[in-house]
MOPAC internal coordinates of N, CA, C and O (Angstrom, degrees):
PM7 1SCF
backbone

  N    0.0000 0     0.00 0     0.00 0    0    0    0
  C    1.4490 1     0.00 0     0.00 0    1    0    0
  C    1.5253 1   109.59 1     0.00 0    2    1    0
  O    1.2310 1   120.68 1   -33.47 1    3    2    1
  N    1.2880 1   116.31 1   146.53 1    3    2    1
  C    1.4556 1   123.49 1   178.24 1    5    3    2
  C    1.5277 1   110.57 1   -60.85 1    6    5    3
  O    1.2310 1   120.39 1   -42.58 1    7    6    5
  N    1.3365 1   116.85 1   137.42 1    7    6    5
  C    1.4612 1   122.27 1  -177.16 1    9    7    6
  C    1.5266 1   111.90 1   -59.35 1   10    9    7
  O    1.2310 1   119.73 1   145.52 1   11   10    9
  N    1.3335 1   118.13 1   -34.48 1   11   10    9
  C    1.4624 1   120.57 1   179.40 1   13   11   10
  C    1.5275 1   111.11 1   -70.34 1   14   13   11
  O    1.2310 1   120.19 1   143.28 1   15   14   13
  N    1.3184 1   117.24 1   -36.72 1   15   14   13
  C    1.4665 1   120.71 1   176.04 1   17   15   14
  C    1.5237 1   110.26 1   -65.89 1   18   17   15
  O    1.2310 1   120.61 1   138.18 1   19   18   17
  N    1.3299 1   116.45 1   -41.82 1   19   18   17
  C    1.4606 1   120.28 1   178.22 1   21   19   18
  C    1.5248 1   110.83 1   -61.87 1   22   21   19
  O    1.2310 1   120.89 1   135.55 1   23   22   21
  N    1.3342 1   115.91 1   -44.45 1   23   22   21
  C    1.4660 1   120.23 1   179.58 1   25   23   22
  C    1.5220 1   110.36 1   -61.94 1   26   25   23
  O    1.2310 1   120.21 1   138.53 1   27   26   25
  N    1.3252 1   117.20 1   -41.47 1   27   26   25
  C    1.4582 1   121.05 1   178.30 1   29   27   26
  C    1.5238 1   110.44 1   -60.82 1   30   29   27
  O    1.2310 1   120.01 1   138.23 1   31   30   29
  N    1.3226 1   117.58 1   -41.77 1   31   30   29
  C    1.4581 1   120.91 1   178.42 1   33   31   30
  C    1.5247 1   110.99 1   -62.57 1   34   33   31
  O    1.2310 1   120.58 1   138.65 1   35   34   33
  N    1.3145 1   116.50 1   -41.35 1   35   34   33
  C    1.4629 1   121.00 1  -179.46 1   37   35   34
  C    1.5287 1   110.79 1   -63.56 1   38   37   35
  O    1.2310 1   120.69 1   134.18 1   39   38   37
  N    1.3190 1   116.30 1   -45.82 1   39   38   37
  C    1.4629 1   121.39 1  -172.54 1   41   39   38
  C    1.5261 1   112.58 1   -84.93 1   42   41   39
  O    1.2310 1   120.32 1   133.09 1   43   42   41
  N    1.3104 1   116.99 1   -46.91 1   43   42   41
  C    1.4637 1   120.38 1  -169.58 1   45   43   42
  C    1.5203 1   114.80 1  -104.93 1   46   45   43
  O    1.2310 1   120.25 1   163.28 1   47   46   45
  N    1.3168 1   117.13 1   -16.72 1   47   46   45
  C    1.4573 1   119.37 1  -176.52 1   49   47   46
  C    1.5205 1   111.13 1  -126.02 1   50   49   47
  O    1.2310 1   121.00 1  -145.13 1   51   50   49
  N    1.3298 1   115.69 1    34.87 1   51   50   49
  C    1.4637 1   119.69 1  -179.74 1   53   51   50
  C    1.5173 1   109.43 1   -57.51 1   54   53   51
  O    1.2310 1   121.78 1   -44.59 1   55   54   53
  N    1.2885 1   114.19 1   135.41 1   55   54   53
  C    1.4594 1   118.00 1   178.96 1   57   55   54
  C    1.5225 1   109.44 1   -68.61 1   58   57   55
  O    1.2310 1   121.11 1   -22.39 1   59   58   57
  N    1.3083 1   115.48 1   157.61 1   59   58   57
  C    1.4586 1   121.20 1   177.85 1   61   59   58
  C    1.5290 1   110.38 1   -57.32 1   62   61   59
  O    1.2310 1   120.61 1   143.41 1   63   62   61
  N    1.3242 1   116.44 1   -36.59 1   63   62   61
  C    1.4617 1   121.28 1   178.89 1   65   63   62
  C    1.5281 1   111.43 1   -62.51 1   66   65   63
  O    1.2310 1   120.23 1   136.83 1   67   66   65
  N    1.3333 1   117.17 1   -43.17 1   67   66   65
  C    1.4686 1   120.66 1   179.44 1   69   67   66
  C    1.5254 1   110.68 1   -63.68 1   70   69   67
  O    1.2310 1   120.20 1   139.94 1   71   70   69
  N    1.3311 1   117.22 1   -40.06 1   71   70   69
  C    1.4562 1   120.53 1   179.08 1   73   71   70
  C    1.5225 1   109.72 1   -64.31 1   74   73   71
  O    1.2310 1   120.35 1   137.45 1   75   74   73
  N    1.3227 1   116.95 1   -42.55 1   75   74   73
  C    1.4729 1   120.15 1   177.77 1   77   75   74
  C    1.5243 1   110.92 1   -64.11 1   78   77   75
  O    1.2310 1   120.60 1   140.86 1   79   78   77
  N    1.3277 1   116.47 1   -39.14 1   79   78   77
  C    1.4596 1   121.28 1  -175.59 1   81   79   78
  C    1.5271 1   111.85 1   -75.56 1   82   81   79
  O    1.2310 1   119.98 1   135.46 1   83   82   81
  N    1.3273 1   117.64 1   -44.54 1   83   82   81
  C    1.4636 1   121.56 1  -172.90 1   85   83   82
  C    1.5202 1   114.28 1  -112.03 1   86   85   83
  O    1.2310 1   119.64 1   165.56 1   87   86   85
  N    1.3059 1   118.29 1   -14.44 1   87   86   85
  C    1.4532 1   121.31 1  -176.78 1   89   87   86
  C    1.5166 1   110.89 1    87.62 1   90   89   87
  O    1.2310 1   121.42 1    -9.39 1   91   90   89
  N    1.3116 1   114.88 1   170.61 1   91   90   89
  C    1.4636 1   121.81 1   178.69 1   93   91   90
  C    1.5303 1   109.84 1   -61.78 1   94   93   91
  O    1.2310 1   120.60 1   -44.50 1   95   94   93
  N    1.3275 1   116.46 1   135.50 1   95   94   93
  C    1.4693 1   123.14 1  -175.39 1   97   95   94
  C    1.5312 1   111.14 1   -54.96 1   98   97   95
  O    1.2310 1   120.37 1   126.89 1   99   98   97
  N    1.3282 1   116.90 1   -53.11 1   99   98   97
  C    1.4737 1   120.23 1  -176.26 1  101   99   98
  C    1.5203 1   111.15 1   -68.79 1  102  101   99
  O    1.2310 1   120.18 1   140.33 1  103  102  101
  N    1.3278 1   117.27 1   -39.67 1  103  102  101
  C    1.4641 1   119.40 1   178.59 1  105  103  102
  C    1.5336 1   110.88 1   -62.57 1  106  105  103
  O    1.2310 1   120.21 1   142.78 1  107  106  105
  N    1.3165 1   117.21 1   -37.22 1  107  106  105
  C    1.4688 1   120.58 1   176.40 1  109  107  106
  C    1.5257 1   111.28 1   -64.33 1  110  109  107
  O    1.2310 1   120.50 1   141.92 1  111  110  109
  N    1.3223 1   116.65 1   -38.08 1  111  110  109
  C    1.4681 1   119.42 1   178.79 1  113  111  110
  C    1.5292 1   110.86 1   -68.91 1  114  113  111
  O    1.2310 1   119.98 1   143.45 1  115  114  113
  N    1.3172 1   117.65 1   -36.55 1  115  114  113
  C    1.4668 1   120.43 1   175.99 1  117  115  114
  C    1.5260 1   110.09 1   -63.37 1  118  117  115
  O    1.2310 1   120.74 1   137.35 1  119  118  117
  N    1.3315 1   116.19 1   -42.65 1  119  118  117
  C    1.4597 1   120.85 1   178.53 1  121  119  118
  C    1.5323 1   110.26 1   -65.52 1  122  121  119
  O    1.2310 1   120.48 1   140.37 1  123  122  121
  N    1.3215 1   116.70 1   -39.63 1  123  122  121
  C    1.4635 1   121.26 1   176.70 1  125  123  122
  C    1.5252 1   110.37 1   -57.27 1  126  125  123
  O    1.2310 1   120.53 1   135.39 1  127  126  125
  N    1.3244 1   116.60 1   -44.61 1  127  126  125
  C    1.4739 1   120.94 1   179.81 1  129  127  126
  C    1.5264 1   110.88 1   -63.41 1  130  129  127
  O    1.2310 1   120.30 1   138.43 1  131  130  129
  N    1.3370 1   117.03 1   -41.57 1  131  130  129
  C    1.4704 1   119.87 1   179.56 1  133  131  130
  C    1.5316 1   111.11 1   -64.56 1  134  133  131
  O    1.2310 1   120.66 1   136.42 1  135  134  133
  N    1.3253 1   116.35 1   -43.58 1  135  134  133
  C    1.4677 1   119.87 1   179.77 1  137  135  134
  C    1.5261 1   110.46 1   -65.23 1  138  137  135
  O    1.2310 1   120.19 1   135.56 1  139  138  137
  N    1.3354 1   117.25 1   -44.44 1  139  138  137
  C    1.4665 1   121.00 1   178.91 1  141  139  138
  C    1.5245 1   110.66 1   -61.45 1  142  141  139
  O    1.2310 1   120.49 1   142.27 1  143  142  141
  N    1.3142 1   116.67 1   -37.73 1  143  142  141
  C    1.4730 1   120.54 1   178.00 1  145  143  142
  C    1.5209 1   110.49 1   -62.55 1  146  145  143
  O    1.2310 1   120.79 1   135.74 1  147  146  145
  N    1.3115 1   116.09 1   -44.26 1  147  146  145
  C    1.4631 1   120.39 1  -179.64 1  149  147  146
  C    1.5241 1   112.41 1   -63.82 1  150  149  147
  O    1.2310 1   120.58 1   133.34 1  151  150  149
  N    1.3311 1   116.50 1   -46.66 1  151  150  149
  C    1.4678 1   117.85 1  -174.24 1  153  151  150
  C    1.5256 1   112.58 1   -78.00 1  154  153  151
  O    1.2310 1   120.23 1   162.81 1  155  154  153
  N    1.3323 1   117.17 1   -17.19 1  155  154  153
  C    1.4650 1   118.93 1   178.94 1  157  155  154
  C    1.5265 1   112.66 1  -105.69 1  158  157  155
  O    1.2310 1   120.25 1   176.67 1  159  158  157
  N    1.3292 1   117.13 1    -3.33 1  159  158  157
  C    1.4728 1   122.28 1  -177.25 1  161  159  158
  C    1.5184 1   111.50 1    54.28 1  162  161  159
  O    1.2310 1   120.92 1  -142.21 1  163  162  161
  N    1.3443 1   115.84 1    37.79 1  163  162  161
  C    1.4559 1   123.49 1   177.51 1  165  163  162
  C    1.5133 1   108.11 1  -137.36 1  166  165  163
  O    1.2310 1   121.20 1   -22.53 1  167  166  165
  N    1.3221 1   115.31 1   157.47 1  167  166  165
  C    1.4502 1   118.73 1   175.00 1  169  167  166
  C    1.5278 1   108.89 1   -83.06 1  170  169  167
  O    1.2310 1   120.68 1   -68.75 1  171  170  169
  N    1.3154 1   116.30 1   111.25 1  171  170  169
  C    1.4643 1   123.10 1   176.74 1  173  171  170
  C    1.5190 1   106.34 1  -107.69 1  174  173  171
  O    1.2310 1   120.40 1   -59.99 1  175  174  173
  N    1.3169 1   116.84 1   120.01 1  175  174  173
  C    1.4581 1   120.01 1   179.70 1  177  175  174
  C    1.5209 1   109.96 1   -82.32 1  178  177  175
  O    1.2310 1   121.47 1   -14.87 1  179  178  177
  N    1.3184 1   114.78 1   165.13 1  179  178  177
  C    1.4596 1   119.58 1   175.84 1  181  179  178
  C    1.5175 1   109.94 1   -59.90 1  182  181  179
  O    1.2310 1   120.31 1   139.42 1  183  182  181
  N    1.3370 1   117.01 1   -40.58 1  183  182  181
  C    1.4647 1   120.16 1   177.99 1  185  183  182
  C    1.5231 1   111.10 1   -63.23 1  186  185  183
  O    1.2310 1   120.32 1   140.79 1  187  186  185
  N    1.3318 1   117.00 1   -39.21 1  187  186  185
  C    1.4697 1   120.42 1   175.86 1  189  187  186
  C    1.5250 1   110.74 1   -58.82 1  190  189  187
  O    1.2310 1   120.69 1   137.14 1  191  190  189
  N    1.3353 1   116.29 1   -42.86 1  191  190  189
  C    1.4669 1   120.43 1  -179.19 1  193  191  190
  C    1.5282 1   110.41 1   -61.74 1  194  193  191
  O    1.2310 1   120.61 1   135.52 1  195  194  193
  N    1.3284 1   116.45 1   -44.48 1  195  194  193
  C    1.4669 1   119.55 1   175.70 1  197  195  194
  C    1.5294 1   110.56 1   -58.80 1  198  197  195
  O    1.2310 1   120.39 1   132.81 1  199  198  197
  N    1.3207 1   116.86 1   -47.19 1  199  198  197
  C    1.4670 1   120.81 1  -176.76 1  201  199  198
  C    1.5204 1   112.07 1   -61.51 1  202  201  199
  O    1.2310 1   120.41 1   141.31 1  203  202  201
  N    1.3225 1   116.82 1   -38.69 1  203  202  201
  C    1.4650 1   120.03 1   178.71 1  205  203  202
  C    1.5252 1   110.40 1   -65.11 1  206  205  203
  O    1.2310 1   120.30 1   136.08 1  207  206  205
  N    1.3346 1   117.04 1   -43.92 1  207  206  205
  C    1.4626 1   119.25 1  -179.25 1  209  207  206
  C    1.5291 1   111.74 1   -67.70 1  210  209  207
  O    1.2310 1   120.16 1   142.61 1  211  210  209
  N    1.3289 1   117.31 1   -37.39 1  211  210  209
  C    1.4649 1   120.64 1   175.33 1  213  211  210
  C    1.5265 1   109.64 1   -62.95 1  214  213  211
  O    1.2310 1   120.66 1   135.07 1  215  214  213
  N    1.3340 1   116.34 1   -44.93 1  215  214  213
  C    1.4651 1   120.49 1   179.48 1  217  215  214
  C    1.5281 1   111.29 1   -61.89 1  218  217  215
  O    1.2310 1   120.51 1   139.27 1  219  218  217
  N    1.3302 1   116.63 1   -40.73 1  219  218  217
  C    1.4630 1   120.29 1   178.54 1  221  219  218
  C    1.5249 1   111.09 1   -60.34 1  222  221  219
  O    1.2310 1   120.45 1   133.76 1  223  222  221
  N    1.3229 1   116.74 1   -46.24 1  223  222  221
  C    1.4629 1   120.23 1  -179.42 1  225  223  222
  C    1.5273 1   111.27 1   -64.06 1  226  225  223
  O    1.2310 1   120.11 1   139.40 1  227  226  225
  N    1.3303 1   117.40 1   -40.60 1  227  226  225
  C    1.4695 1   119.88 1   178.69 1  229  227  226
  C    1.5230 1   111.41 1   -70.05 1  230  229  227
  O    1.2310 1   120.44 1   145.76 1  231  230  229
  N    1.3139 1   116.77 1   -34.24 1  231  230  229
  C    1.4625 1   120.41 1   176.22 1  233  231  230
  C    1.5228 1   110.78 1   -64.09 1  234  233  231
  O    1.2310 1   120.82 1   135.56 1  235  234  233
  N    1.3220 1   116.03 1   -44.44 1  235  234  233
  C    1.4739 1   119.80 1   177.07 1  237  235  234
  C    1.5207 1   110.75 1   -61.82 1  238  237  235
  O    1.2310 1   120.91 1   139.11 1  239  238  237
  N    1.3292 1   115.87 1   -40.89 1  239  238  237
  C    1.4638 1   120.47 1   179.30 1  241  239  238
  C    1.5298 1   111.31 1   -61.86 1  242  241  239
  O    1.2310 1   120.60 1   144.81 1  243  242  241
  N    1.3285 1   116.46 1   -35.19 1  243  242  241
  C    1.4710 1   119.16 1  -178.41 1  245  243  242
  C    1.5272 1   112.18 1   -66.77 1  246  245  243
  O    1.2310 1   120.45 1   159.10 1  247  246  245
  N    1.3231 1   116.74 1   -20.90 1  247  246  245
  C    1.4678 1   120.90 1   178.33 1  249  247  246
  C    1.5114 1   113.28 1   -86.80 1  250  249  247
  O    1.2310 1   121.20 1   145.57 1  251  250  249
  N    1.3261 1   115.30 1   -34.43 1  251  250  249
  C    1.4548 1   118.98 1  -175.44 1  253  251  250
  C    1.5169 1   108.68 1  -164.86 1  254  253  251
  O    1.2310 1   120.43 1   -49.69 1  255  254  253
  N    1.3267 1   116.78 1   130.31 1  255  254  253
  C    1.4585 1   119.85 1   178.82 1  257  255  254
  C    1.5153 1   110.55 1   -66.13 1  258  257  255
  O    1.2310 1   121.33 1   -54.78 1  259  258  257
  N    1.3063 1   115.06 1   125.22 1  259  258  257
  C    1.4495 1   122.24 1   172.22 1  261  259  258
  C    1.5248 1   105.84 1  -147.75 1  262  261  259
  O    1.2310 1   120.62 1   -61.63 1  263  262  261
  N    1.3107 1   116.42 1   118.37 1  263  262  261
  C    1.4628 1   120.07 1  -174.62 1  265  263  262
  C    1.5248 1   112.20 1   -53.80 1  266  265  263
  O    1.2310 1   120.03 1   145.25 1  267  266  265
  N    1.3195 1   117.54 1   -34.75 1  267  266  265
  C    1.4566 1   121.21 1  -178.24 1  269  267  266
  C    1.5285 1   112.26 1   -58.61 1  270  269  267
  O    1.2310 1   120.22 1   143.18 1  271  270  269
  N    1.3407 1   117.19 1   -36.82 1  271  270  269
  C    1.4661 1   119.73 1   177.74 1  273  271  270
  C    1.5262 1   111.56 1   -63.80 1  274  273  271
  O    1.2310 1   120.73 1   137.28 1  275  274  273
  N    1.3275 1   116.21 1   -42.72 1  275  274  273
  C    1.4610 1   119.77 1   178.48 1  277  275  274
  C    1.5238 1   110.44 1   -67.99 1  278  277  275
  O    1.2310 1   120.50 1   138.61 1  279  278  277
  N    1.3201 1   116.65 1   -41.39 1  279  278  277
  C    1.4571 1   120.64 1   178.22 1  281  279  278
  C    1.5221 1   110.66 1   -58.90 1  282  281  279
  O    1.2310 1   120.39 1   131.96 1  283  282  281
  N    1.3173 1   116.86 1   -48.04 1  283  282  281
  C    1.4596 1   120.22 1   179.78 1  285  283  282
  C    1.5233 1   111.43 1   -62.59 1  286  285  283
  O    1.2310 1   120.03 1   137.20 1  287  286  285
  N    1.3359 1   117.54 1   -42.80 1  287  286  285
  C    1.4662 1   120.73 1   179.23 1  289  287  286
  C    1.5212 1   110.89 1   -59.91 1  290  289  287
  O    1.2310 1   120.37 1   134.24 1  291  290  289
  N    1.3272 1   116.90 1   -45.76 1  291  290  289
  C    1.4648 1   120.97 1   179.78 1  293  291  290
  C    1.5333 1   110.08 1   -65.21 1  294  293  291
  O    1.2310 1   120.12 1   139.82 1  295  294  293
  N    1.3275 1   117.37 1   -40.18 1  295  294  293
  C    1.4611 1   120.58 1   178.86 1  297  295  294
  C    1.5287 1   110.74 1   -63.74 1  298  297  295
  O    1.2310 1   120.16 1   137.28 1  299  298  297
  N    1.3342 1   117.29 1   -42.72 1  299  298  297
  C    1.4629 1   120.01 1   176.93 1  301  299  298
  C    1.5293 1   110.68 1   -63.27 1  302  301  299
  O    1.2310 1   120.25 1   140.58 1  303  302  301
  N    1.3283 1   117.13 1   -39.42 1  303  302  301
  C    1.4678 1   120.20 1   177.57 1  305  303  302
  C    1.5228 1   110.81 1   -63.35 1  306  305  303
  O    1.2310 1   120.39 1   138.10 1  307  306  305
  N    1.3267 1   116.87 1   -41.90 1  307  306  305
  C    1.4594 1   120.36 1   178.80 1  309  307  306
  C    1.5183 1   111.96 1   -64.26 1  310  309  307
  O    1.2310 1   120.67 1   138.01 1  311  310  309
  N    1.3134 1   116.33 1   -41.99 1  311  310  309
  C    1.4576 1   119.96 1   178.82 1  313  311  310
  C    1.5270 1   111.00 1   -68.79 1  314  313  311
  O    1.2310 1   120.41 1   142.32 1  315  314  313
  N    1.3323 1   116.81 1   -37.68 1  315  314  313
  C    1.4693 1   120.24 1   175.40 1  317  315  314
  C    1.5237 1   109.85 1   -59.99 1  318  317  315
  O    1.2310 1   120.14 1   137.77 1  319  318  317
  N    1.3149 1   117.34 1   -42.23 1  319  318  317
  C    1.4564 1   120.77 1   177.88 1  321  319  318
  C    1.5353 1   110.29 1   -61.07 1  322  321  319
  O    1.2310 1   120.19 1   135.40 1  323  322  321
  N    1.3303 1   117.25 1   -44.60 1  323  322  321
  C    1.4636 1   120.59 1   177.31 1  325  323  322
  C    1.5272 1   110.75 1   -60.07 1  326  325  323
  O    1.2310 1   120.69 1   135.68 1  327  326  325
  N    1.3304 1   116.29 1   -44.32 1  327  326  325
  C    1.4569 1   121.62 1   178.86 1  329  327  326
  C    1.5221 1   110.84 1   -58.85 1  330  329  327
  O    1.2310 1   120.82 1   131.77 1  331  330  329
  N    1.3377 1   116.04 1   -48.23 1  331  330  329
  C    1.4706 1   120.43 1  -179.19 1  333  331  330
  C    1.5247 1   110.96 1   -63.40 1  334  333  331
  O    1.2310 1   120.19 1   137.65 1  335  334  333
  N    1.3286 1   117.23 1   -42.35 1  335  334  333
  C    1.4694 1   120.26 1   178.08 1  337  335  334
  C    1.5264 1   110.38 1   -62.14 1  338  337  335
  O    1.2310 1   120.23 1   137.06 1  339  338  337
  N    1.3164 1   117.16 1   -42.94 1  339  338  337
  C    1.4546 1   122.23 1   179.50 1  341  339  338
  C    1.5261 1   110.89 1   -65.29 1  342  341  339
  O    1.2310 1   120.67 1   136.34 1  343  342  341
  N    1.3350 1   116.33 1   -43.66 1  343  342  341
  C    1.4555 1   121.54 1   179.94 1  345  343  342
  C    1.5312 1   111.16 1   -64.76 1  346  345  343
  O    1.2310 1   120.62 1   135.56 1  347  346  345
  N    1.3376 1   116.42 1   -44.44 1  347  346  345
  C    1.4645 1   120.46 1  -179.41 1  349  347  346
  C    1.5202 1   112.43 1   -67.36 1  350  349  347
  O    1.2310 1   120.31 1   146.98 1  351  350  349
  N    1.3256 1   117.01 1   -33.02 1  351  350  349
  C    1.4643 1   120.74 1  -179.89 1  353  351  350
  C    1.5206 1   113.03 1   -78.99 1  354  353  351
  O    1.2310 1   120.88 1   159.22 1  355  354  353
  N    1.3358 1   115.92 1   -20.78 1  355  354  353
  C    1.4695 1   119.98 1  -178.62 1  357  355  354
  C    1.5111 1   112.52 1  -104.77 1  358  357  355
  O    1.2310 1   120.80 1  -167.84 1  359  358  357
  N    1.3262 1   116.07 1    12.16 1  359  358  357
  C    1.4313 1   120.61 1   171.76 1  361  359  358
  C    1.4618 1   117.00 1    84.35 1  362  361  359
  O    1.2310 1   120.10 1   180.00 1  363  362  361

């Protein structure tokens, strides 16, 4: 399957089971930012958390090709886009 289709399934078509198991994608990223802020004693935004995870996946990719790294990076980018659209539409 095409990597973009896979990423879309991960971000936009998560099965009910995945949501029950891992929670809502964006809500998990918000929680990630809060936890990172606490342990680093810095304000880490949700967008910062996305950017760090995207950077990590691209950094791993630069060492060795593994489709999963690219898939995850694209999925994080797609979810970041959803987050930004949601944030911009809700003021």
